[in-house]
Phi, psi and omega in degrees: 000151176298145181255314187226153163251134176229133172248128182272101177285325176200141182230003182271174179238020185103171357285351183285104184289352177272357182221076180246166189303117178195127184221140177250134191226141172208159171295143184300326185273009178246164177269153174300331180286344178286343181137153187223144168259126174267110180265106191071164186207048176283297172264151183211242188308310185296314179296319181294327178300316179292323178297317183289333174293320180284328184223081185297340183254022182298332176264013177107154176289143174279132180302143183298329183265014181291145178304117183296342179280351179294135182302142176292154176283124179228167175305324180294316180292326178297310182288339172295330180276355175292127180263335179201157174249137179240112188248142177271329176191176191250027170292149190301326182288359177245353182228000190306309185291327176298316179294311185295328184264359190302328183276346186230004184296138184275177178084185183276197181299142181229133176277146171249110180264139176183173176296158177306321180291321178300315181289327175297318177295320180295327177300329180291337174282309178277063189244005187071013174240293176292321181206154179302157178283094187248011177222156185216163171269349187267103182292343182271357182276110184286352182280349183242137175264341181252128185232124177291142177210112185287144169244126187257144179279071184249010179082004183249157173270138179243130179285127181243351189193153178308123177073009179231125174234155182227149170240124182263144173225141181282137174230167182262135176242040179084202181215158176224196183296340179271355181116207180292139179257127185269132167238187184220154167237147181237132160274119185248116191249136169273104191301319182299329183251347185067010174281147185209168172227165184245129184234121180263140162281191178300137189211140175262157181291145177300329186295340180237001182285143176296324176228094181301128182234344182295327184301325179295325178290316179299324181291329176283322182289325191307312182293345183266351185271132355259002189295314181261334183227109184236004181223134175229136170253125181215144182284155169209085196289326190238155176292170180298151176091358181286131181296149182302324186289350177238028174278336176053043175079028181233174175259155165233172188305320180300318181283327176299317179299317179296323177295323177293323176295319178299317179296314180300321177300315180293326177297314179298315180295322180295323180288336178275335189289143173294147182268148172279171179297331180281354177099354179266169178280146175294144178299143182253154172289165180302130183273151171290170193301315182236078186282352183231128177300147184306323183293336178285346179276349183299123179077005183298332183252024174304135179089358180258134173248132179240122178262122175278136180217178175062033176283136187267113178291138179238008174052045176275196181279001180300138178258012176242147177302141184298328181291332176286324175298311180296321179299316179296319179298316181294319179295320179297319180288329183280330188307316182297344183273346173053044183284337180094353182287143174263117184259119185236169174248140174275112181258141177302132181091355180287142171249123185248124173228133179224151175267136176263000000 
């Protein structure tokens, strides 16, 4: 059965400020009016207004016999139905709309979920200097509609919404003068079916990271692919050929392909590993660099769909969207490995529904 509905409010990573990371999520068997999870908050009301002009029925057809006095669906009513925000990190292209709308957003109290560091960074925005203090840690304070709520990387799933739980894992987004910069990845689970998808914030490749962290995520995901986990959202910010020293904590097609090979390797190893009584794989010792011959990886990711996102528009003379250019480059590089994964692009205005 389908697990989730997702609407892509924004899938870019800049320079186009009208298309920044923003996704609306709900369980498939629920109505949008029952409540929404906002996954990232780069683009919001303004971007959704343009999407709804192009596709007025993206949130469903209104019944013919519906009371005509009932308010029309608008970006404001949609975001009024958001019950919580789930953030991977606090860079502006991931929080812009949340900040801009914080003083006027409709509906009741809304939690902002993120790692402790993400929320600490967000507090520097809501500091009464850059922006008014419009969020609080105190859920009992009726003067605030936005409430911080930490999600800890403790290996557990935390319920954030009816029928939706998440597990957060720390990933690396490069480094700056303060040291390593932390981003997050989420396993997002539909509790009634235990089906889930994996959503990455901005992430650098393990091959150049000072502290590789993606491998730990692949090892957790591997035993679930594709029966329980068949969709991954991952960034690929720059086109092929970009030098490592100017990736700034992001992926390009060459590194995305290597991450897919790493995942396929973990899938093969997980299928070979003896199972524990609880049904999980026994922990493995550190693997050598290439523990599986390339031919054994063929078809390892059959049934998996990977959506590329966070592609950075550069407004060159190209007449094709940059995410389609990057997507084609990644598919060309991936094809010789025969992993079986379906590589797609997350386009602004897209509605994604998948069967698990």
